[in-house]
N, C-alpha and C positions, 0 to 999 in steps of 0.2 A: 504494500500500500504506500502510495507516495505521501509526502508530508502535507500538501494542501488538502488532500482527501481526508487524512487522519485528523487534521485540525478542524475541518468542517464537521466531521462526525462527532468529535469531542465537543465542539460548540453546540451542536444540535442536542447532544445528551445533556449538557449543562442547562440549556434552555428548558429542556423537558423536566429536569430536576427542579428548576425554579417554578415551573407551572404546577408541578406536583405539590411543592411546599405551599404555593399560593392556594391551591385547592384544599389544603389541609391545615388551615390556620389554627385549628384546635390543637394541633401538635405544638406544644410549647418548646422554647429553646432548651429549657432544662430537661425535657423529655429526650430531645435529640442528644444533648450532652451525656445524659445518663446511659442511653442505649448505644450511641454511636461514637461518642467522643468528640463531636463537633456540632455546631449549631449555625443558625443563619448569620450570626455575627462573625463566626469563623469564616464562612463563605465570603462575606463582605470584605474581611481583612485579606483573604487570599486573592480576591478580585482586585482590590487596591494594590496589593503587592505585584500581581501579574501586570497591571497597568504600568506601575513604576518601572518594572523591568524592561518595558517597551517605550519608556520615555514619556508616558502619559501621567500627569499628576491628577490624582483624585483625592479629595478629602474623605474622611470616614462617612460623613453624611451622604455624599454622592454615591459612594460604594454601597452603603446600606440601602439607599433608596432603590438602587438597581436590584438588589437581592430581595427586599421586602415588597417592592412594587409600589411603594408610597414612602413618604418621609417616615423615618424610624419612630419619631414621637407619636405620629398619628397611628402607626401600627400598634405601638405599645398601648395607647389609650383605647383602641378598639378591640384588640385581641389578646393582649397579654394578661394572664391571670397570676395572682399571687401563688408562688410555689408552696406546695403543701409541706408540712414537716417531714413526711416520708421522702418526698423528692429532694428536699434540702439535705436530709441525712444521707441519702444515696449519693448525691453529688459530692458531699464532703468525703464520704468513704472512698469514692473513686479517685478523688484528687490526691489521696494519700498513696495510691498505687504507683 
């Protein structure tokens, strides 16, 4: 597989991941962190870092807006719930690993 084809496939898979996360806003970042070790904020950071590697400057807000599909503050106000004690405990336990 040539590089442009691979890059196009990877980009399509990434867009599909964002669509999937957008369709499942009930899945909280702490759920993603506890189960997979990454969250939407991690994706935003990776997006910003990939842009920087290519000479494109993005701030955290712009990167998060791309991942969340709206400004981060708006997403938090509309969809983020307070983490349960069990979620917080699981997160703390995993951080020690």
